N, C-alpha and C positions, 0 to 999 in steps of 0.2 A: 278453180282453186277455192279451197275452203278457208274462209277468213273468219268464220264465226265460232267454230268448234275446234277443240284439240283433236288431232288425228288419232291419238291413242286412247285417251280416256273419254272423248266426246264431251268434255266439259265446255260449255259456252263461255266465251270471253265477255267480260262485263263491259269494258270500254273499248269500242272498236276504233275510235279515233286515235287513240294512243296505242303504241306497240308494247307498252309496259305489260309484262306478265306473259308474253308469248314470244316464241323464237322460231325462226324459219328453219326449214330442213337444211338449207345451205349453211346457216350459222352453226348448226349442230353437227355438220359433217356427214349428213345422211342424204340418201338419194330417194327420189319418189318411187323407185322400183321396190323399195322395201315396204311401201304402203300402197301396193297395187297400182302404181303409176300415178297416184294422186299427190299433188303438191299442196302444201299448206303450212300450218304452224303447230308447234307443240307448247304445252304449258311448262312451267318451271319444274314441277315435280317429274313429269314425264320426260323432260329433257335430261334430268339427272339420272333417271333409271336407264335411259337408252345409252348414255355415255358409259355407265358402269358395265352394261352388257358388252359394249364394244371393247372395253379394256380387258374383260375376262376372256373374250374370244381371242384377242391378240396374244395374251399371255399363254393361253393353251396352245396356240399355234407355234409360239416361240419355244415353249418347253418341248413340244413334240418334235420340233425341228432340232433342238439340242440333243434330244435323246437319240436322234438318228446318227449323231456323230459323237460317240462316247470316247474318242481318242483325240490325242493332241494333233492339230492340223499340220504340225511341222515334223515331229519325231514319231508320230503314230503310236505313242505310249498310252495304253488304256488308263482311264481315270478310275481310281478306287476311292470310294467315299470313306473319309475318316471320321473321328469323333466331332470335328468341327466343320465337316462338309468336304467338298472337293478342292484340291489344290490346283486351281486353274483360274485363268483370266479370259474374259470374253473379248472378241475382236472389237465389239462396239465400245467396251471400256477402254481399249487401247487406241481407239480412233483409227483402226485399220480397216480398209475396205475389203469385203469378201471377194472382190475381183482378183486380189493378189493370190487367192487360193482356188482359182477356177470357179468363182461364184459360190463357193461353199462357206456358209456361216457356222461358227462354232467357237471353240476355246483353244487356248495355248497353255501348256504347263509352264511352271515358273522357270525351268531350265532354259526353255526356248524363248522366254520373254525378252532377254537382252538382244538376241539375234533378230527378233521380230521388229525391233525398233532400229533398223539399220539406217545409215546416212541417206541423204536424199540422192546421192549419186546412184545408189542401187535402185532407188525408185525411178530415177531418170532413165537408167539402163532398161528398166522394166518397161518404161513407156516407149523407148525406141524399138525394143524387141518384144512384141506382145507375147511371143511364145516362151519368154524367159520365166523360169520357175526356180524358187530357192531349192538348192539341193538338200535332200534329207540328211540330218546329222547322224553320224554313227552312234548306235546305241550299244553300250557295253552291257555285259551280263550283270555287272555289279549294279548299274543303274536300274536295270530291269528287275533285279531282285529287290532293290530298294523300293521301287514303285509298287511291286506286288506285295511286299511285307509291310510297307508303311514305315520303315525305319532304316537305320544305317546298318550295313553289313559289309563283309569283305568277300571279294570274289575268290573262288578257289584257284583261278588262274590269274592271280594278280601279278602282272608282268611289268608294271610301271617301276620306275627307278626309285621313287620314294618308298614304296612298300618293300622293295628288296633291301634297301639300306636299313630300314627299321628292323627287319628280321635278322639281318646280319649283326647289327649292334646288340639286339636282344640275346642272340646266341652267344656272343662274346661275354656279355654280362653274366649270363647263367653259368657258363663254364668257369668264369673267374670266381663267382660266388661259391660254386661247388668245391673248387680247389681250396678256397679259404674257409670253408665250413660256415659261410654266412647265408644260411637258408632263408632267413627272413626277407632279405633283399630279393631272392628268387621269386618268392610268392608275391611280393609287392609288385614286381614287374609283370608277372604273369597275370595278376588280377586286374591289371590295367586294360587288358584285352578281354572283350566279352566272350570271345570264343574260348580262350584259355580258362576264364572264370567259370563258364558253363561246363567245361570239361572236368573241373574239379568237384562238381556237385556230387556226382555218383560216388567217388571214393570217400568223400567226407561223410556221406550218409552211412556207408558201410562201417567207417571207423567209429562214428558216434553210436550206431546200433550195437557194435561190438562192445563198446565201453559200458553201455547200459546193461547188456546181458551179463557181462563179467562183473558188474558192480555187486558187492556184498557188504554194503554199508550197514552196520548193525544199528545205527541210530534211528533208522527208519523202520526197523523191524522189532522195536521194543514193545512189550505190552504196556498198556496205559495203567500206570500206578502212580500213587502220590509221590514216591521217591523218584521215579523216572521223570515225571513232569517237573519236579523241583530241580533236578540236576540237568535238565535239558538246556542246551546252549546253541543258539543259532550260529554263532561264529564258529563253534566247533563243527557243526554240520557242514558249513561251507568249506572249511579247511579240509575235512575228511573227503568231501566230494571232489575238491580240486585235485587231490592226490590220486583219486580213482577214476574220475571222468574229467580230465583237464580240458579237452576240446569243448565239450558241452558247457562246462562251468564258465570258461572264459568267453565263449560266445554269448552266454546269458549275461555275464557281467558287462560286456560291451553293449548289449541291448538296453541295460538299465542305466540311469544317470550315474556319472562318476562323482562321488562326494568330494574328491580332491580337486575337481575342476569347476566347482560351483561358485557362482558369484555371491558374495555376501549380501544379505538383505533380500534375496529372491527365494521363491518357494522351492522346496526339494520334494519330489514325489508327491506333489499336491498338498504338502504341508509346509507351514512357515518354518524357515530355516532357523535352527537353534544352535547346534554345535556339530563339529565334524564327527565326533564320536557317536552322537545320536544318529547322524545321517548314515554312517557305516552300519549301524545296528538296523536301521530301516531297510537299507539295501540288502543286507544279508538275510533279514527276515523274509523279504519278498522273494529273494533268490532261492532260499531254502524251501519256500512254499511251492515255487514252480517245479523244483526238482522233486518234491514230494508228490505232486500231481503226475509227473512223468513216470516215476517209479510205481506209483499206485496203479496207473493204467497198465503197466507191464505185468506187475505181480500184486494184484489186490489182496491176495490171501496172506502175504508176508509184509510188504511195505505199507502198513496202514496206521502207523503211530500218529502222524500228524492228523490224518482224517479222523482217527478215534478221538483225539483231543478236541477237534472242532465239533464233532458230533456231541460230545459231552457238554461243551459250552453252549451249543444251540439248545440242547435238551434242558440244561440248567436254567436258561432264561425263557423257557416256555415257547420255543419255536414250533410252529405247526408242522404236521407230518408232510403236507404238500410242499412246503419250502425245503424240508429235508430231502425229499425225493428229487426236487429240481436241482439242488446243490449236489446231490449224489450223481446225477446225470453228468454234471460238469467235472466230477472227480474231486470235489472240494471236501466232502464228508462221506461217511458211510450211509448205507440205506437205513430205513426205519427199523427193519428187523434186526440188523446188526447193532444199531444204536440201542435198541431195547434190551438186547442180550448183554451188551456191554455195561449199561447202567445197572442192570439187575445184579451183575457180578460185583459191581463196585459200591452199591448202596449198602448202608449199614443201619442198624437199629441205633438211634441216637442215645438211647438210655442203656445200651449194652455195657459201655464202660462203667457207668455208674452202678449197674447191677454187679459187675465184677468187684468193684471197690466195696460195695455193701456186703457181698457174700464173704469177702476176705475179712472184713471187720467182724461179721457175725461169727465166723469160725474162730477168730481170735478171742471174741467175747466168750464163746462156748468153752474154749480151752482154758481161759483164765478162770471162768466160773467153776470148772471141774477141779482146777488146781486149788482154788480157794476151799472147795468142799473137802478135798483130801487133806489140806492143811488143818482145817478145823477138826476133822476126825482124828488126825494124829495128835493134835493138841488136847482133845478131850481124853483120849486114851492115856496120854502122857500124864495129864493132871490126875487121873484116877490112880495111876501107879504111884505118883508122888504122894497122894493122900494116904494110900495104903502103907507106904513106907514110913510116913510120919507117924501114923497110928502105931505101927510096930515099934518105932523108935521110942515112943513115949512109955512103952511097957518094958523096954529092954534097958539094961544098965548102960551107963555112959562109958564109952571107950574112946580110944584115940581116933576112931573113925569119925567121931562127931565133928572134929575140927575140919576134916576133909569135906564133910557134908556142908558145914557152915561156909567153908571157902567156896564150895560150888554154889551155894545159895547167894553168896555175895556177888559172885560173877554174874549170876542171872539177874540180880538186882541192878548191877551196872549195865548189863545189856538192856534192861528195860528202861533205865534212865537215858541211855544213848538213843534208843528207839523213840523215846518221847522228845528228845532234843532235836532229832533229825528233821521233823516237819518244820520246826521253827527256823532251822537253817535254810531249809528249802524255800520257806516263805520269804526269807530275806533275799535269797538269790533271785527268785522270781520277781520280787518287788524291785530289786536293783535292775533287773532286765527291763522292767516296766518303768524305770526311773521314778520310783515311789520312795519317798523318805519315810522310813518306819521310825516310830518314837523309840528313843533309847530307854534302857531300864534305869538309868540314873539321873538323867538331866531333864526328863519330861516333867512338865508342871502338873500333869494330871495322871501320873503313874499310879499313885495309890488309889485314886478313884477308879481308874481303868481296871486295876487288878481286882479291886473289890467287886466292881460291876461284872467283870467277866467271870469271876468265880461264882458270883451269885447266879448269873445266867446259866453257867454250866450246871449248877445244882438244880436250878428250876427248869431248865430246858428238857423237853421230853427226849427219851432215847430214840435213836434211829432204829426203825424196825429191821432194816437190812442195810448193810454197807455195800453199795454197788461195786462190782468188780473193778471199775476203772479207778477206784480210790486206792487200790492196793498195788504196790510196786511189784511187778513181775518182770523178771529178766527174760524177755523173749529174744530169739536170735535175730529175726528181721521183722520187727513189727510194721504193720501197715501204716502208711503216713496218714491215711484218712482223707476226708474231703469236707467241704463246707457247702451249704446251700444258700442261694440268694433268691429273694422274692422281691419283685419290682412291679409297680403298678404301670399299666399301659392303657392309654386311651385310644381305642380303635373304633373304626366304623363297623356298625352292625352288619353282619352278612345278609340279614333278611331285609331290614329297613335301611335304605341307603342314606336317609337323612338323619339317622340316629347314631349317636356316639355312645359306646359302652365302655365302662371301666372294668378291666379284668386284671389278673395277676399272672405275670410270666415268671417261671421258675427255671433255674439252671443250677448245675453243680460244678464246682471248681475243685480240682484235686490239690491237696496241700503240697507245697514245695518245701516247707520246713517241717521236718518230723519232730515228734515230741520225745524228749529224753525222759524215760520213766524214773530216773533218779531225781528229777525235779518235782516228784509228786509230794503232796502234803495233805493234811487234814483240813477240811473246809471250816470256815469260820462263820459266826453270826455277823450280819451286816452292822449291828450296833457295836460290835467289838472293833470294827474298823475305824480308825481315827479320822476326823474330818480333814486332816491334812492330806489324806489320799484323794480327796475330791477337789481341793483348792490348790492353786499354784504355790510352789515352794521356791526357796532361793535357787535351788538347782535348776528348776524349770526356767526361771528368768535368765539364769546364766547360760543355759544351753541355747535359748532363743537368741541371746545376744551374740554368741559365738557363730550361730548359723547366719545371722545377719551380716556378720563380719565377712564370712566367706562369700556371701552374695555380693556385698559391696566390692570385694576384691575383684570379682569377675567383671562387674560393671565398669570399674575404673580402668581395668586392663583392656577392655573392649573399646573404650571411647577416648582415652587419653594417650596420645602417641608416645609420650616420654616414659610410659610404663610398659611398653610392648616387650622390652627385653628383660623385665623383672621375672625372676623365677616364680612360678605359681606354686601355691601350697598343694600339698598332697590331697587328692580327692577324698571326700568323706566316705568312709566305708565302715560297715558294721560286721558283726560275726556271721550274718547270713546274706551278705551281698552277692556272693556267687550263686547261691541257690535261688535268690529272688531275681537274678538276671536271666534265668531260663524261662522259656515260653510256658504259659499256663495251659493245662488241659481243661477245657471248658466243654461241658455237655449240656445241651438244651433238653429240658425235661417237659416242655410243653407250656400251655396256657390254661389256667383255671378260669372257666367262664362263670365267675361269681363276682359280686360287687364287694370290693375290699372295704368300702366305707361302712357297710352294715355289719353288725355282730354275727348274724347267721352266715353271711358271706365270708367273714374272717375265719369262722370256725371251719367252714368247708375248705377254705384255702389251707389252713394248718393241718387238717386231716389229710388233704392231698399231699402235703409236704411230709407228713409223718410216716407215710409208707416208704420213704426213702431213708428212714433211720434204721441202722443195724440193730438187731435185737436177738436175744436168746430166751424165748418164752415171753410172757407178758410183763414181767417185772424187771428182767435184765435188759436194760437199754444202753446203747452206746450214744450218749447225747452228742448232737451235731449242732454247731453254731449256724444260725440262720441270719444272714445279713439282709439289710434293707434300708430304705430311706426312713425319714422320721415318721411318716404316716404308716408305713408298713409295720415298723416295730411297735408303734403304739397300738395298732390293731391286733398284733400278735399277743400283746399283754392282755387286751380285752378278751380275746378268744380263749386264752389259757385260764383267765378268771371264770369265764362262763363254763369251762369244762373241769373246774377244780373238784367237783364232786364225783368224778368218774371212779369206776370200780378198780381199774388197773392203771398202771403207769402209762400205758399206751392211750387209754381213754382220757387221761389227764394231760396228754400231750407233753409229757415230761422229757421226751427225747429231743425237743427243739429248744435251743437257748437263743433268745433274740439278742441282736447287737446292731447298733446304728452304723451307718457307713459315712464316708468322708466327703463325697462329691456334693451332696445336698448340704452338708455342714459348711463347706466352703462357699456354696451359693448363698446360704443365709448370711454368712459373714460379709460377703461382697455386697449383698443387699443393704446391710447396715452401713457399710462404707458409702454406698451411693446415696442413701438417705441423709447421711451426715454432710457429705461434701458436694453433692451434685444437685444444683438448683438452676432452673432455667433463668431466673432473674439475675444470675451472676454472669451473664454473657459478656458484659462490659468490664467486669473486674478481672484484670490481667493476673494470671497465675492461678485462677480457680479451675476446678475440674471441668466444668461445662464450657468455659472459655477456651481451654486447651483442646477440648473435643471438637469445637467448631473450627479452630484455626488450623489444626493439623489433620483434618480430613477424616476423623473417626465418626462419620455420619451415621453409621449403622448402630451406634450405641444408643440404647434406650434405658429408661429408668428401671424397668423390670428386668432383673438380672437373669433369671432362669429362662427368659425368652430369647436372650442373646448373650449367653454366658461367655463365649469365646471373645466376642467383641469387647465386652466389659473388661475381661481379663487383659486383653491387649492394651486397652486404654490405661488401666492401672499400672501395667508394667512399663509402658512408655513414660508416664508421669514419674514413676519411681526412678527410672534411669535418668531422666532429664533433671529431676530435682537433686539426684545424687551428684551429677556432674556440676550442677550449679553450686551446691554446698561445698564440693571439693575446690572449685575455683575461688570461692569466698574464703575458706579457711587457709588455703595456700596463697592467697592474695595474688592471683594470676589474672591477667587481662583477657586471656583466651585459652583455648585448650591446647594450642600448639606451643605455648611457652612452658619452659621447665622451671620448677621452683628453685630458688637459690639454695635452700637448705637441703635439697635432695641430693644424695651422693651421686658421683659420676657413674656412668653406665658400666665401668670396668669392675667396680666392687659389687658383686652380686649379693653378698651377705649383708652389706650395709644398706643396699637398696631394699632388700627384703625386710630388714628391721625398721627402716624408715616408713615403708608402706604399711606395716602392721600397726605402728604407733599412730600413723595418720588415720587409718581406718577406725581405730578405737576412739580417736578424737571426734570423728564424725558421728559415731554411734552415741557417744556421750552427749553430743550437741542436741540430738533429737530424742534422747531417751527420757521418757516421762518419769515422774515420781511414782514409785510402786506403792500401792495402798496396803502396806504391811500391817498398819494398825487395824484397818477394817477387816483384813483377813484374820488377824489374831482375835478380834472380837467375835467373828463367826465361829472360829474353832473353840472359843471359850464356852460356847453354848453346850458343848458336850460335857464339860465339867459340871455345869449347873444342872444338867439333865433336862434342859428346856426342850420343848417340842410344841408343835402347833396342833391344837385340837380342833381342826377344821374338818367339816364333813365334805366340803367341796374338794375337787381335785386340783383345780388351778384358780378358780374364781376367788375364793376366800384369801388366798395368798396374794393375789393381785390387788384385792381391795385393801389388804393390810399394808402393802408396800407402795401403793399408788393412790393418789387422790383423784385421778382422772380415770378410774376404772368404770366400765360399763355396768349397768344394773343386771345384765344377763349373766355376769360372772365368767365370761369366756374371753380368751385372748385370741382374736381373729387376725390382728395385724392391719385391719382396715382403718380408715379415718374415723374420727369421732367428733361429735358436736355436743355442746353443753347447754343445758336448759338455763334460761335467764332467771329462773327461781333459785335463789341462793341456797335454799334448803334442799334443792334437787341435785342432780349430778350429771354425769356424762353418759352419752349413748353412742353406740356404733351407728354409722350411716344406715346400715340395713335394719338395725333395731328401731331407729327413728323414722324409717320410711322416707328418707331424703337421699338425693343423688350426690350431694356434696355440700360444701359450705353454703350457708344461708345468709343473705344480706339482711341486716337489721336484727331486731330482737326475735328470738325463737323460744317457744315454750313447748314442752313435751305433751301437755294436756290442757284441757280447759280449767282444771283445778289450779294448776300452776299459773295460768294466765290471770285467773281471778285473785290469786294470792297477792298480798302486799309486799312479799319478800322480793328483793331485787339483787341481781348479781353484783353490780358495781357500787361504788361509794362505801365509805366506812359505816354509814347508817344501814345499808342494805335494805332500804325501804323505798317504795314508790312515792314520789312527792308531786308528780305531774309536771316536773320541770326537767324531764330526762333529755329533752332536746337542747338544753343549754348547759350541759355538763362540761367540765374542764378536764383535760387529759394530762397525765404525767408526761414529762419530757421523754422518758424511756419507752413510752407507748406500750407495745406488747411485751416488752421485757421488764415491765414494772414488777416490783416484788410484792406489791400490795394489791390495790383494786383498780388501778389504771385510770378510771373515770370517777369524777366527784361532782356532787352538787355544789354550786357556788356558796350556798348558805352554810354547808357543812364545813367549809374550809375558811370561813370568815370573810366571804365576799371575793370578788374577782378584780377589784379596782387596783389594789396594791401588789398584785402578783408580778414577779419579774418575767422577762421574756422566756427564760429557761426555768421552768418551775418543776421541782421534784416533790413528790408527795410525802416522802419519808426520808429519814437519815440513811436508811439502807440504799435507797435509790440514788441519793446524793453520793454516797461512798462508791457505789457501783459506777456512777458516771466519772468519778475521779479515777477509779481504777482503770476505766476504759481509756481515759486520757493518758494515764501513765503506762499502759500496756501497748503492745504492738499486735493487733489482730492479724495482720498479714503474715508476720513471722510465726505466730502460733498456728495459723492455718497451714503454712508450708511445712513446719516441723511435724504437725499431726498427719498430713497427707503422706509425707515421706515415711514416717513410722508405720502407718497402716499399710502402705505398699510393700515395705520390706517384710512385714508380718505375713502378708498374703503370699509373697514369693517363698518365704520360709515354710509355710504350711504346704504349698505345692511341692517343693523340693522334698520334703519329708515323705509325702505320698509316693512320689516318683522313685525315691530310693527304697521304699518299703521299710523304712525305719520305724518299726512298731513302737518302741519306747518313746521316740520323739513324737509320734502321732498322739500317743496317750498324754504326753506332756502338754501338747498343744490343746488337747481336749480340756485339760485342767485349767489352762489359761483362758480358753474360750468360755468356760463356765461362768466366769465373772461377766463377760459380755452378754451371755444368754440371760443372766439374771437382771442386769441393768436395762436391757432392751425388752424385757418381759417375754422372752422366748422360753416360757416355763416348761413347755413340752420337751425341749432340748435339755433343760436342766435335769429333768427326770431321766431322759435317755443317757445323758452323761453320767449321772449318779449310778444308774444300773450297770453300765459298762465298767466304770472305774471300781465299783464294789466287786464286780465279778473278777477282775484281774488282780484284785487285792486280797483274795482269799474266799470270797463268797461262793464262787463256782469252782468246780474241780480244776486241778492244775492243767490238765490237757485242754480243757475248754478255754482257760485263761491264756494258754499258749497260743491257741488258734486265734483268739481275739487280738493278740498282740502281733504275731508274725505272719498270719495267713489271712490278713484283711485286705489285701490288694491282689491284683491280677496283672499279668504281663502278656499282652497280645502280640507283641513284636519279637520277643525273645532277645532283647537287648538290655544293656545295663541302663539303669535309671529311666526305664520306660514303663513303670508300674502305674496303674490307674485304680481308682476306687471301684469296688465291685458293683456299685450301683450305676456305673458308667460303662459296663462291659457290653451288655447286650442292648442294641437298638433294633428291635424286631421289625423287619419290613412288612408292609401290608400283604405282599404276595405269600409270605411264609406264615403269616398269622392265621389265616383260615385253615391251612393244613394242620398246624399245631393244635388249633382249637378242635378240629374234627377228630384228631387222634385222642384228645382228652375225652371227648364224648363217645369214643368207640366207633366212629365212622371215618373211613379213610377216603380221600378224594379220588374221584375217577379220572379227572383231567391230569395228564402227566405233567403239565406245566406247573402244578402245585407241589412237585416232588423235590424241590431244591434242597430242603433241609436234610433229606435222607443221604445226600452225599456228605462225606466227612468235611468238616470245616477246613482241614488241612489241604485236601484235594481241591476244594473250591478256591482257596486262596492261591494255590500254585497254578491253577488254570488261568486265573486272571493275570498273574505275572507272566505266564507263558505267552500270552498275546500282547501284553502291554509293557513288556520290558523296555521297549523303545521310548515309552513315556516317562520312565524314571528320570531321564535327563531333563525333561521338561519340568517335572515337579521339583527337582533339585535346583534348576535354574530359577524357577518361580520363587522358591523359598529364599534363594540367594538374592534375587532382586528385592524381595520384601525386606530382607535383612539390610540391604544397602539403603533402601528408603528409610528404614527405621533409624539407621545410623545418621543419615543426612538430616532427618527431622530433629534428632537430638543435638546435632551441631548447630542447626538453625535456631533451636530453642536457646542454647547457650549464648549465641551471638545476639539474639533479639531481646532476651530478658535480662541481660547482664546489668543494664542500667536501672531495672526495676527494684533491685535490692530485696528480693524475696526473703533472703536470710539475714538482712541487716535489721538492726533494732532501731525503729523510728517510733517514738512515743506518740500515741494518739492516732496512729494509722490503722485502718481496718477496711475490710471489704464491705460494701454496702449491704450485700445479701447475708453477711455473717458479722453483724456488729459486735457481738459479745462472744466471739469464739475463743476457746481456751483449750490448750492441749494438756490433758491430765487424765489420770486413771483413778477411778473411785469405785466404791461399792455402795449401792443404795440399800439402806437398812440392813447392815451386816448381821445384826442380831437375828432378824427375821430370816435371813438367808441360812444361817447356821441352824436355826430351829426347823426350817424346811428340810434341810438335808437329813437331820435326825429323824424327822417324820418319814421320809422316804426309806431310810434304813429300817425303821420299825415296820413299815408296810412289807418290805421284802422278807423280814423274819416271820411276820404273821402269815404270809403266803406259804412259806416253806413249812411252818408248823402245822398249818391247816392241811397240807398235803400229807405230811407224815402221820398226823392223827387219823 
């Protein structure tokens, strides 16, 4: 016996005295025969290995034994392996000895499992009679079929009572349903049986295949065009298919979720549940697509409308050819070849429409020029005949025919006088259309001066070398409406340098929707002959603005006050061209000019590119086109025309383009002025201020820079306007909340009385916030034309700014950035960029070493440095001091006897008293509500396309441009208002008035400014730029612009019609939140008394706020307008000479 080493691994045992770490063969269940008859011990690892080998051998032996008996030991049914294994139980698991089955070990099926566990009596009987065996159970064919097929089935010879009864009842139900024509019940009963259900598959296949072959649905066989895509309706497709393929459509409807049985709040078809109508739209859209795939698979050459639309949509968004081929294999879209052929048939030249318009105008210009030449020839021959007749009459005796000749000559004289009077009448009509007040011939204060001046200028003015054909009234049958051009600056990424941004100009054409009536033509005027009242607001302008505010207030009160819901609304504001301006605009993109519009050479290249779209007949006969743009674009147009003023021909001088500013950037500039005046971060704790309301009501996206977030700023201004309007209405009507009805308001039954009460109440609200109009200042500005005053400044803007403002920068430019003042009193102000500083500087700041060494000082009345600047005394008004704010103690007689509140001058004392006597909070609230209503009025005029109202607002805004030093816009406003008042031809003035907006939706009151029409995406920009340079892109993904805009828009609606409900509901939810916020404002701020008069109250961030309108330096403003008129006349005279 080996006691020292392991029998398997021969490893010696360390401690022989102890048995730890070794195991005998008997303990391991092993015999010495397995180790060549040698008895001994095994180590722990070898013992584990030997035990594992023993278990594997036993398991193999048992599995081989089991495989020898693949049938049930009782019913001899073979076992078939299913997805989850064999349906059997081993004898060992049941605790049954194999001796009961003649020593055979194996398994029993689950059907024999209950009988295998018989009572002990049977086991006792088995013990008494060793030869006793369980009788085999009878196996039915149905059970055998079930075991073989692994599922439930019915025996062909089903003779049991239960099956016979079922068939008998089924037969009775079927016969009864046939007699009563209730076939639905028949199929319901038959489909409960798998045999009957399977038997119906083949006839259903034949019926569905017959339906598909017989289907001639024309909606799937339409060619892909813009009209067909626009008129396509998924609901109509499903209804048509239901009538032609009822079985197939109803089966597909059953396969898709039913919108009528959806639980509210759960997802539908993988999307958040919105409304039942939207869910039906989604279901029909997907059902129609499945039908389209089926029909396309049957007849791809005919039923390919849906696949063609999908192919165009994929191509439009730059999908790769590999993806198109994969989707074509699934029947979703056409192949790449068919897609290429389809898009080539549908693509258009974007400038083709503009070329057609231009050719039509050129032909019209040629015909008018020919007519003018013929008329001049006839007039010349007629005059020769008349002269010859007169000479003959002087040598002939006087007869009675002389009276007839005299009468004929008198008639011609009358005709001539009528022809001279006609242009003046036309001027009055056009001016009336533009809402311009012309001076009367009897009551104007400067009529004699104007008559003398105009007559003198007519005598001194050079004669026109040619009268362009557009000045002459010609009665054409159907004159072309024409078009206008738009030039807008775009900042895009450079195609070569990815980190560089380049500024280019995008241009497009818009066809006129309002045609010009040639009976409105007139003779052009000199700019100096136009009275200054045409550039400044008149009484009618203020009155029209007031009336528009009343209409806006009426809508606001009816939206938010419940007791006014039943009041009849006033008729919508309409003008003579409302129907024409409700139509959708025809817009044609003309490309991108790869030039810098900030530079003069770049501006010249841009205008030369634009001038090729001007209709012409020869070099001198041009059909001038209005070119709209933002402030910068129009300013650069003027510079480019000045640079080309010495051209040889009218085309070289760019006379075919007439610049005109647009309204979106004007509104942005006015909103920026409002934000600068009312929006301060330090007023976050002043209740009722713009910044505090922005924080409280969740307008977190609003920033101070308006053009960076225009829509958010406009939403905030509109919210504050509506909220302040409701607050003012509650104050004037003395109501505790919005649900209370005023006592003096008539009952709801009298509609007329309610309407009259509401009108009076709205006018009372307008009068409450209406400021005092600066009529005297405007009159002073207009008087400068009588005196002939004008500014003799060489600079364009800087000298005027220095003349009207004490804080003008030395550079002479108006940049709009912050400024800093040198502490040398003899020096002045500087822009941050000019002073090389980033912002306000703490402490004293000097612009140069010379100013620092100077003895002059900004503060104190002595304005001298004394060395005691650190011990100076400040006026109580601080930064609002009217004098010098800080003073040396010695200069004011010492600091011992000064009161706690010390004012440096009587003006500061009076201002402090006025502050105590006024209510700054009330003034702020009135001013904010007035500004908000003005912005809504400006926006509504643009949406309506009301040209005279827009020009009227430009005249009102001219005062604000002048006060806020937006001198560039003063120049732009003057140029445009002079043009519509007679300086430009009547047709150009007409386009400036009525064709200055575009409608991209084709709905009423949906017009927008032309500078807001095109936002060119970066994917289209490169292709447009390459076309301008003469290089067309090779990648088909860059071809989106070549599809018509109409087709592109209809394709998006084709696939996203189901999202319209989401957008409508989102806007409805936004409106509900808007209404709730206004109600919350009315309830929360009722006790603040924003419109109550409380003397001495003011916002801390707005200590001296006052709601008023004024004109800074009105005399200088009038002189500036006269100077601009003189410049316009000089430009025209230089061109004509």
